[in-house]
Structure formats: structure tokens, C-alpha cells
N, CA, C and O atoms as a GROMACS GRO file, in nm:
protein
  324
    1MET      N    1   0.083  -0.099   0.012
    1MET     CA    2   0.024  -0.024  -0.013
    1MET      C    3   0.120   0.143  -0.037
    1MET      O    4   0.218   0.179   0.028
    2THR      N    5   0.086   0.178  -0.090
    2THR     CA    6   0.156   0.330  -0.094
    2THR      C    7   0.052   0.447  -0.025
    2THR      O    8  -0.061   0.462  -0.071
    3TYR      N    9   0.094   0.515   0.072
    3TYR     CA   10   0.022   0.650   0.147
    3TYR      C   11   0.065   0.763   0.068
    3TYR      O   12   0.173   0.809   0.031
    4ALA      N   13  -0.060   0.793   0.056
    4ALA     CA   14  -0.082   0.938   0.025
    4ALA      C   15  -0.150   1.024   0.088
    4ALA      O   16  -0.263   0.979   0.108
    5HIS      N   17  -0.133   1.149   0.138
    5HIS     CA   18  -0.266   1.239   0.235
    5HIS      C   19  -0.392   1.251   0.159
    5HIS      O   20  -0.405   1.258   0.037
    6TYR      N   21  -0.432   1.252   0.200
    6TYR     CA   22  -0.600   1.309   0.164
    6TYR      C   23  -0.593   1.473   0.194
    6TYR      O   24  -0.515   1.502   0.285
    7GLU      N   25  -0.662   1.581   0.133
    7GLU     CA   26  -0.670   1.705   0.104
    7GLU      C   27  -0.696   1.753   0.271
    7GLU      O   28  -0.688   1.873   0.295
    8THR      N   29  -0.726   1.663   0.376
    8THR     CA   30  -0.771   1.689   0.515
    8THR      C   31  -0.625   1.691   0.558
    8THR      O   32  -0.591   1.807   0.583
    9ALA      N   33  -0.548   1.622   0.572
    9ALA     CA   34  -0.436   1.573   0.580
    9ALA      C   35  -0.330   1.668   0.586
    9ALA      O   36  -0.239   1.690   0.666
   10ARG      N   37  -0.381   1.738   0.440
   10ARG     CA   38  -0.240   1.805   0.374
   10ARG      C   39  -0.273   1.903   0.461
   10ARG      O   40  -0.188   1.916   0.549
   11ALA      N   41  -0.389   1.998   0.470
   11ALA     CA   42  -0.413   2.089   0.495
   11ALA      C   43  -0.380   2.102   0.674
   11ALA      O   44  -0.321   2.200   0.719
   12VAL      N   45  -0.415   2.019   0.739
   12VAL     CA   46  -0.362   1.999   0.876
   12VAL      C   47  -0.223   2.027   0.917
   12VAL      O   48  -0.167   2.114   0.984
   13LEU      N   49  -0.188   1.928   0.855
   13LEU     CA   50   0.003   1.925   0.861
   13LEU      C   51   0.053   2.068   0.845
   13LEU      O   52   0.101   2.136   0.936
   14THR      N   53   0.030   2.124   0.659
   14THR     CA   54   0.079   2.205   0.614
   14THR      C   55   0.080   2.368   0.733
   14THR      O   56   0.161   2.461   0.743
   15SER      N   57  -0.081   2.333   0.822
   15SER     CA   58  -0.129   2.448   0.917
   15SER      C   59  -0.022   2.394   1.044
   15SER      O   60  -0.017   2.466   1.144
   16LEU      N   61   0.046   2.291   1.041
   16LEU     CA   62   0.095   2.286   1.198
   16LEU      C   63   0.251   2.306   1.198
   16LEU      O   64   0.320   2.312   1.299
   17VAL      N   65   0.304   2.319   1.046
   17VAL     CA   66   0.465   2.348   1.015
   17VAL      C   67   0.467   2.494   1.103
   17VAL      O   68   0.530   2.474   1.207
   18PRO      N   69   0.427   2.611   1.097
   18PRO     CA   70   0.406   2.734   1.153
   18PRO      C   71   0.397   2.692   1.339
   18PRO      O   72   0.426   2.768   1.431
   19VAL      N   73   0.362   2.591   1.346
   19VAL     CA   74   0.304   2.594   1.536
   19VAL      C   75   0.447   2.467   1.546
   19VAL      O   76   0.497   2.467   1.659
   20ILE      N   77   0.489   2.404   1.485
   20ILE     CA   78   0.567   2.322   1.559
   20ILE      C   79   0.747   2.324   1.474
   20ILE      O   80   0.849   2.261   1.500
   21CYS      N   81   0.724   2.396   1.403
   21CYS     CA   82   0.874   2.418   1.332
   21CYS      C   83   0.915   2.515   1.347
   21CYS      O   84   0.835   2.608   1.353
   22PRO      N   85   1.068   2.542   1.361
   22PRO     CA   86   1.097   2.679   1.400
   22PRO      C   87   1.035   2.791   1.261
   22PRO      O   88   0.966   2.743   1.171
   23PRO      N   89   1.060   2.896   1.262
   23PRO     CA   90   0.982   2.993   1.162
   23PRO      C   91   1.050   2.984   1.025
   23PRO      O   92   0.990   3.003   0.920
   24GLU      N   93   1.221   2.942   1.040
   24GLU     CA   94   1.296   2.961   0.914
   24GLU      C   95   1.219   2.808   0.846
   24GLU      O   96   1.220   2.821   0.724
   25ALA      N   97   1.168   2.697   0.880
   25ALA     CA   98   1.094   2.605   0.823
   25ALA      C   99   1.002   2.613   0.751
   25ALA      O  100   0.981   2.526   0.668
   26VAL      N  101   0.914   2.732   0.767
   26VAL     CA  102   0.770   2.765   0.697
   26VAL      C  103   0.736   2.781   0.578
   26VAL      O  104   0.620   2.767   0.542
   27PRO      N  105   0.873   2.825   0.467
   27PRO     CA  106   0.900   2.802   0.340
   27PRO      C  107   0.906   2.693   0.317
   27PRO      O  108   0.910   2.673   0.196
   28LEU      N  109   0.910   2.600   0.382
   28LEU     CA  110   0.956   2.472   0.343
   28LEU      C  111   0.851   2.374   0.388
   28LEU      O  112   0.868   2.254   0.408
   29ALA      N  113   0.724   2.454   0.401
   29ALA     CA  114   0.611   2.350   0.426
   29ALA      C  115   0.542   2.214   0.328
   29ALA      O  116   0.476   2.111   0.344
   30ALA      N  117   0.586   2.269   0.252
   30ALA     CA  118   0.514   2.153   0.133
   30ALA      C  119   0.630   2.058   0.169
   30ALA      O  120   0.603   1.968   0.248
   31ALA      N  121   0.758   2.067   0.121
   31ALA     CA  122   0.875   1.975   0.139
   31ALA      C  123   0.852   1.930   0.298
   31ALA      O  124   0.938   1.845   0.316
   32ILE      N  125   0.801   1.941   0.382
   32ILE     CA  126   0.801   1.879   0.527
   32ILE      C  127   0.684   1.803   0.514
   32ILE      O  128   0.682   1.682   0.535
   33VAL      N  129   0.569   1.882   0.476
   33VAL     CA  130   0.460   1.732   0.420
   33VAL      C  131   0.475   1.660   0.320
   33VAL      O  132   0.373   1.601   0.285
   34ASP      N  133   0.560   1.644   0.264
   34ASP     CA  134   0.550   1.537   0.196
   34ASP      C  135   0.659   1.480   0.229
   34ASP      O  136   0.688   1.374   0.174
   35HIS      N  137   0.725   1.523   0.301
   35HIS     CA  138   0.836   1.419   0.372
   35HIS      C  139   0.795   1.329   0.442
   35HIS      O  140   0.839   1.213   0.441
   36ILE      N  141   0.667   1.391   0.543
   36ILE     CA  142   0.562   1.292   0.622
   36ILE      C  143   0.501   1.168   0.598
   36ILE      O  144   0.471   1.070   0.666
   37ALA      N  145   0.487   1.222   0.410
   37ALA     CA  146   0.369   1.115   0.390
   37ALA      C  147   0.503   1.023   0.294
   37ALA      O  148   0.444   0.938   0.227
   38LEU      N  149   0.602   1.020   0.277
   38LEU     CA  150   0.689   0.924   0.275
   38LEU      C  151   0.714   0.836   0.401
   38LEU      O  152   0.736   0.716   0.384
   39THR      N  153   0.712   0.898   0.546
   39THR     CA  154   0.718   0.862   0.663
   39THR      C  155   0.642   0.784   0.687
   39THR      O  156   0.676   0.665   0.693
   40PHE      N  157   0.499   0.830   0.710
   40PHE     CA  158   0.388   0.720   0.717
   40PHE      C  159   0.382   0.586   0.583
   40PHE      O  160   0.347   0.470   0.604
   41GLY      N  161   0.413   0.626   0.486
   41GLY     CA  162   0.421   0.528   0.395
   41GLY      C  163   0.481   0.410   0.432
   41GLY      O  164   0.451   0.293   0.404
   42ALA      N  165   0.599   0.471   0.520
   42ALA     CA  166   0.642   0.344   0.581
   42ALA      C  167   0.628   0.244   0.727
   42ALA      O  168   0.696   0.155   0.780
   43THR      N  169   0.475   0.328   0.763
   43THR     CA  170   0.441   0.264   0.865
   43THR      C  171   0.321   0.162   0.885
   43THR      O  172   0.230   0.246   0.887
   44PRO      N  173   0.250   0.027   0.903
   44PRO     CA  174   0.196  -0.054   0.924
   44PRO      C  175   0.043   0.011   0.802
   44PRO      O  176   0.000   0.126   0.817
   45ALA      N  177  -0.001  -0.060   0.722
   45ALA     CA  178  -0.122  -0.055   0.643
   45ALA      C  179  -0.252   0.025   0.734
   45ALA      O  180  -0.315   0.128   0.711
   46LEU      N  181  -0.257  -0.090   0.867
   46LEU     CA  182  -0.356  -0.021   0.928
   46LEU      C  183  -0.322   0.118   0.979
   46LEU      O  184  -0.426   0.183   0.991
   47LEU      N  185  -0.227   0.179   1.010
   47LEU     CA  186  -0.207   0.267   1.036
   47LEU      C  187  -0.229   0.371   0.982
   47LEU      O  188  -0.265   0.477   1.033
   48GLN      N  189  -0.193   0.328   0.806
   48GLN     CA  190  -0.193   0.444   0.705
   48GLN      C  191  -0.368   0.427   0.720
   48GLN      O  192  -0.403   0.524   0.787
   49GLN      N  193  -0.449   0.373   0.697
   49GLN     CA  194  -0.584   0.348   0.731
   49GLN      C  195  -0.637   0.461   0.822
   49GLN      O  196  -0.706   0.552   0.777
   50VAL      N  197  -0.605   0.453   0.944
   50VAL     CA  198  -0.679   0.530   1.058
   50VAL      C  199  -0.626   0.683   1.062
   50VAL      O  200  -0.700   0.764   1.117
   51LEU      N  201  -0.516   0.725   1.013
   51LEU     CA  202  -0.424   0.838   0.996
   51LEU      C  203  -0.519   0.932   0.928
   51LEU      O  204  -0.510   1.042   0.984
   52PRO      N  205  -0.590   0.933   0.848
   52PRO     CA  206  -0.690   1.015   0.793
   52PRO      C  207  -0.806   1.081   0.947
   52PRO      O  208  -0.833   1.189   0.998
   53ILE      N  209  -0.832   0.972   0.962
   53ILE     CA  210  -0.953   0.982   1.069
   53ILE      C  211  -0.879   1.054   1.165
   53ILE      O  212  -0.945   1.153   1.196
   54GLY      N  213  -0.770   1.051   1.227
   54GLY     CA  214  -0.707   1.113   1.334
   54GLY      C  215  -0.687   1.317   1.280
   54GLY      O  216  -0.713   1.419   1.344
   55PHE      N  217  -0.646   1.300   1.176
   55PHE     CA  218  -0.609   1.472   1.136
   55PHE      C  219  -0.755   1.510   1.086
   55PHE      O  220  -0.784   1.629   1.098
   56LEU      N  221  -0.866   1.411   1.022
   56LEU     CA  222  -1.014   1.499   1.059
   56LEU      C  223  -1.028   1.513   1.201
   56LEU      O  224  -1.019   1.628   1.243
   57ALA      N  225  -1.047   1.431   1.276
   57ALA     CA  226  -1.065   1.491   1.376
   57ALA      C  227  -1.033   1.575   1.466
   57ALA      O  228  -1.086   1.620   1.568
   58TYR      N  229  -0.912   1.593   1.397
   58TYR     CA  230  -0.829   1.713   1.489
   58TYR      C  231  -0.847   1.850   1.452
   58TYR      O  232  -0.840   1.947   1.528
   59ASP      N  233  -0.883   1.851   1.264
   59ASP     CA  234  -0.941   1.935   1.205
   59ASP      C  235  -1.079   1.983   1.274
   59ASP      O  236  -1.088   2.087   1.341
   60VAL      N  237  -1.162   1.913   1.255
   60VAL     CA  238  -1.291   1.948   1.316
   60VAL      C  239  -1.293   2.004   1.467
   60VAL      O  240  -1.341   2.104   1.519
   61GLY      N  241  -1.208   1.875   1.523
   61GLY     CA  242  -1.251   1.899   1.687
   61GLY      C  243  -1.191   2.114   1.714
   61GLY      O  244  -1.220   2.175   1.817
   62ALA      N  245  -1.151   2.147   1.656
   62ALA     CA  246  -1.153   2.330   1.648
   62ALA      C  247  -1.260   2.388   1.664
   62ALA      O  248  -1.286   2.470   1.752
   63LEU      N  249  -1.341   2.342   1.565
   63LEU     CA  250  -1.527   2.368   1.562
   63LEU      C  251  -1.588   2.436   1.672
   63LEU      O  252  -1.625   2.554   1.673
   64PRO      N  253  -1.596   2.323   1.799
   64PRO     CA  254  -1.657   2.399   1.875
   64PRO      C  255  -1.636   2.515   1.989
   64PRO      O  256  -1.723   2.570   2.056
   65ARG      N  257  -1.479   2.538   1.992
   65ARG     CA  258  -1.430   2.660   2.061
   65ARG      C  259  -1.409   2.787   1.987
   65ARG      O  260  -1.428   2.898   2.036
   66TYR      N  261  -1.349   2.754   1.813
   66TYR     CA  262  -1.322   2.856   1.757
   66TYR      C  263  -1.376   2.891   1.604
   66TYR      O  264  -1.351   2.965   1.509
   67GLY      N  265  -1.492   2.759   1.656
   67GLY     CA  266  -1.582   2.823   1.508
   67GLY      C  267  -1.545   2.805   1.346
   67GLY      O  268  -1.615   2.844   1.252
   68ARG      N  269  -1.405   2.730   1.339
   68ARG     CA  270  -1.366   2.700   1.239
   68ARG      C  271  -1.296   2.594   1.238
   68ARG      O  272  -1.293   2.531   1.344
   69ARG      N  273  -1.219   2.542   1.125
   69ARG     CA  274  -1.128   2.387   1.097
   69ARG      C  275  -1.034   2.409   1.172
   69ARG      O  276  -1.021   2.531   1.166
   70ALA      N  277  -0.916   2.346   1.281
   70ALA     CA  278  -0.816   2.365   1.310
   70ALA      C  279  -0.689   2.418   1.190
   70ALA      O  280  -0.578   2.464   1.214
   71ARG      N  281  -0.758   2.391   1.052
   71ARG     CA  282  -0.647   2.414   0.968
   71ARG      C  283  -0.684   2.585   0.900
   71ARG      O  284  -0.620   2.655   0.821
   72ALA      N  285  -0.789   2.605   0.958
   72ALA     CA  286  -0.824   2.764   0.965
   72ALA      C  287  -0.824   2.873   1.017
   72ALA      O  288  -0.881   2.979   0.989
   73LEU      N  289  -0.724   2.829   1.134
   73LEU     CA  290  -0.695   2.901   1.262
   73LEU      C  291  -0.562   2.997   1.240
   73LEU      O  292  -0.456   2.961   1.188
   74VAL      N  293  -0.600   3.156   1.301
   74VAL     CA  294  -0.500   3.226   1.282
   74VAL      C  295  -0.391   3.201   1.374
   74VAL      O  296  -0.427   3.153   1.482
   75PRO      N  297  -0.237   3.227   1.356
   75PRO     CA  298  -0.128   3.172   1.468
   75PRO      C  299  -0.176   3.159   1.586
   75PRO      O  300  -0.196   3.045   1.630
   76GLU      N  301  -0.205   3.285   1.670
   76GLU     CA  302  -0.212   3.305   1.790
   76GLU      C  303  -0.330   3.138   1.823
   76GLU      O  304  -0.284   3.043   1.887
   77GLN      N  305  -0.480   3.134   1.763
   77GLN     CA  306  -0.542   3.057   1.792
   77GLN      C  307  -0.503   2.872   1.778
   77GLN      O  308  -0.534   2.773   1.845
   78ALA      N  309  -0.414   2.894   1.649
   78ALA     CA  310  -0.342   2.732   1.636
   78ALA      C  311  -0.266   2.726   1.785
   78ALA      O  312  -0.323   2.683   1.885
   79GLU      N  313  -0.157   2.767   1.784
   79GLU     CA  314  -0.058   2.760   1.877
   79GLU      C  315  -0.167   2.725   2.012
   79GLU      O  316  -0.138   2.613   2.054
   80ALA      N  317  -0.262   2.777   2.078
   80ALA     CA  318  -0.321   2.733   2.148
   80ALA      C  319  -0.420   2.643   2.152
   80ALA      O  320  -0.475   2.621   2.260
   81TYR      N  321  -0.458   2.576   2.035
   81TYR     CA  322  -0.515   2.482   2.020
   81TYR      C  323  -0.430   2.350   2.016
   81TYR      O  324  -0.485   2.241   2.000
   0.00000   0.00000   0.00000
């Protein structure tokens, strides 16, 4: 099985780069997210199947508190979330 990010996973991971990585890594967000896909591709097939569910849960989990999905949060909200 070859892992590829779903649109939601890619959007969530891209939105997390400024939160998790140092500021100088932000311009490399696409490359970082691509590398994560390669890393996930080395995981067992079952994990590859459930990862998108986790990314979706994280994304919509911001709705009750912020009224928007996690991928659309402003930097201060993303940091707090």
C-alpha cells in the first residue's frame, strides 16, 4: 500500500508547520508535508488507514471552540489549540 495524504491531512499538516517547526522552516512546509507522507508510507497498512481519521478529528475538533476548522485558525489560535 502506498500512502498519500488526503486533502484534509495535507491541509492540517501544512497548518501545523508554523506551530511545530521553527520560523525558518515555514517556507519549506510543502516539502516537510511531503516527507511526512513518505514516513507514514513506511508504517503498517492499518495505521495508514486510520491516520486520515485522526487528522479529520483534529481538524473539526477546533469547531466548538473557535468556530472554524483547525487548518483555518489564525496563528495565535493555532498555537493555543
